Phi, psi and omega in degrees: 000317181290332180291322182277331182289322179227071187299333181276339178056232179296344183263007180292122185305326181290316175299320182291318179296313179302316179294320177297317182293317178302315183291319178299318178293327175297319179293318177300313178298319179299313179300311181302315179295318178299314180297321178292322180289335176279314184292324186302308180292333178295317178297322181285325183281324182261038182300325182294323178295316180295319177295319176298317176298322177297316182297318181299325183274001173104015176280126183242002182277189179285112184281345180306303181299324177300317181295315181291328177293321181293317177297321180294322176297320183295316179295313182297329179289337177296328181298303182294326176301313175299323178293317181293320178302311181299315178304313182291329173295318178291323174299318179295323176297319176297312180301315181303312185293326178292317178297334178278353176089020181234063182284328182266065177251149177306321179301321180293325175299318179292320177301311179301319176298314181292325176295326176296314179294320179297315180297322179292318180297325172300312182300318182289325182291339179290336186292306179293326178297316177293320178298317179293318177298326179289318180297316180296318180296324177293321179292330183258009188305324186275359179285152180295128177080001184262126174255137184257044179259105179231132179263123180249133171120186184288145169267133179297323178294322177296319179294317176296320177304306184304317179297315181300319178292326175292323177295314176303320181301313177299317178297318181291323174302311177299314181299320183290319178297319176296320183294312178300316179298318177296318178293333181281338177275341183276000000 
């Protein structure tokens, strides 16, 4: 049954493309997290330089809170990046099991459910990140070249993705149960 359901197995072009894209995105998330981890202490250590640059750009307010808010954005940005990285790791595990010809396994139902929770957590983590970004944008609004367009809130696409993953998890649980029941009768 598994040979006819997924004849290409690990050589399936769709699975290969999905794996390559997931790995590429994991690398991008890793680079972004690394850049934030490097930039965070630099911003905190080089506060005088950041304040001087803000003043040069026309900022006349109290720079202390801005520096800490910028550092806060960097810290908060690590959370969704880490969640997305974990989502992609789980996606790769799902792709591997499909390539092995075992899509309707209980583990995959669990993976899909975890991916749904991760997608929802990414959406929730965007709220404080967006709020802090909005506050910074408002503080810097009068500066030359600064636009104060910050989106705060849920993405409709992200919410639909989470719902879809939860529904697929239920479908996969049901498929795994039917498969076990079928194997038990043979």
